[in-house]
C-alpha positions in Angstrom: -203.8 -45.1 77.0 -201.3 -43.3 74.9 -199.2 -40.7 76.7 -197.9 -37.4 75.2 -194.4 -38.8 74.7 -195.7 -41.7 72.7 -198.0 -39.4 70.6 -195.0 -37.3 69.8 -193.0 -40.4 68.7 -196.0 -41.7 66.7 -196.4 -38.3 64.9 -192.7 -38.1 64.3 -192.6 -41.6 62.8 -195.6 -40.9 60.5 -194.1 -37.6 59.4 -190.7 -39.1 58.7 -192.2 -42.0 56.7 -194.1 -39.5 54.6 -190.9 -37.4 54.0 -189.1 -40.6 53.1 -191.8 -41.4 50.5 -191.4 -38.0 48.9 -187.6 -38.4 48.9 -187.9 -41.9 47.3 -190.1 -40.4 44.6 -187.7 -37.5 44.0 -184.7 -39.9 44.1 -186.3 -42.2 41.5 -186.6 -39.3 39.1 -182.9 -38.6 39.5 -181.7 -42.2 38.8 -180.1 -42.9 35.5 -179.8 -46.7 35.6 -179.3 -47.1 31.9 -176.2 -44.9 31.8 -174.8 -45.3 35.3 -175.8 -48.8 36.1 -178.0 -49.7 39.1 -175.3 -49.7 41.8 -173.8 -46.4 40.7 -177.3 -44.9 40.4 -178.1 -45.9 44.0 -174.7 -44.9 45.5 -174.5 -41.6 43.7 -178.1 -40.5 44.6 -178.0 -38.2 47.7 -181.8 -38.1 47.9 -182.0 -41.9 48.1 -179.3 -42.0 50.8 -181.2 -39.4 52.8 -184.5 -41.2 52.3 -183.0 -44.5 53.5 -181.6 -42.6 56.5 -184.9 -41.0 57.3 -186.6 -44.4 57.1 -184.0 -45.9 59.4 -184.5 -43.2 62.0 -188.3 -43.6 61.7 -187.9 -47.3 62.4 -186.0 -46.5 65.6 -188.8 -44.1 66.6 -191.4 -46.7 65.9 -189.5 -49.2 68.1 -189.6 -46.7 70.9 -193.4 -46.4 70.4 -194.0 -50.1 70.3 -192.0 -50.6 73.5 -194.7 -48.7 75.4 -197.8 -48.8 73.3 -199.8 -51.8 72.1 -199.7 -52.2 68.4 -203.5 -52.2 68.2 -203.4 -48.6 69.5 -200.3 -47.3 67.6 -200.8 -48.8 64.2 -204.0 -47.0 63.2 -202.0 -43.7 63.3 -200.0 -45.0 60.3 -203.1 -44.4 58.2 -202.3 -40.6 58.5 -199.7 -41.3 55.9 -202.4 -41.8 53.3 -203.4 -38.2 53.9 -200.0 -36.6 54.4 -198.1 -38.2 51.5 -200.5 -36.9 48.7 -200.5 -33.5 50.2 -196.7 -33.4 50.4 -196.4 -34.8 46.8 -198.7 -31.9 45.7 -196.7 -29.2 47.4 -193.2 -30.5 47.0 -193.3 -32.5 43.8 -196.0 -30.6 42.0 -198.2 -33.6 41.5 -202.0 -33.0 41.0 -204.1 -33.4 44.1 -207.2 -35.5 43.4 -209.7 -37.2 45.7 -209.8 -40.3 43.5 
């Protein structure tokens, strides 16, 4: 059985991973690899640094989840990302929302 604390950490993890995906997409649009070079484009991209930080924190939350919840119960919640990311990309990046 999954307790309330574990559910909060699962939801937080899924949400942070979705936010990270949106930030990765945003950061990729701001990268100018041809003019800056790859290393400079990565280091000088605040959105990418934030996205990596969000992913790192999400990983720590996921470890807390897995310490107390079997993977067979926790992992299916990750599928919520397939619903959340397209919605966030529509509202924050202006991408069209289609059911295909």
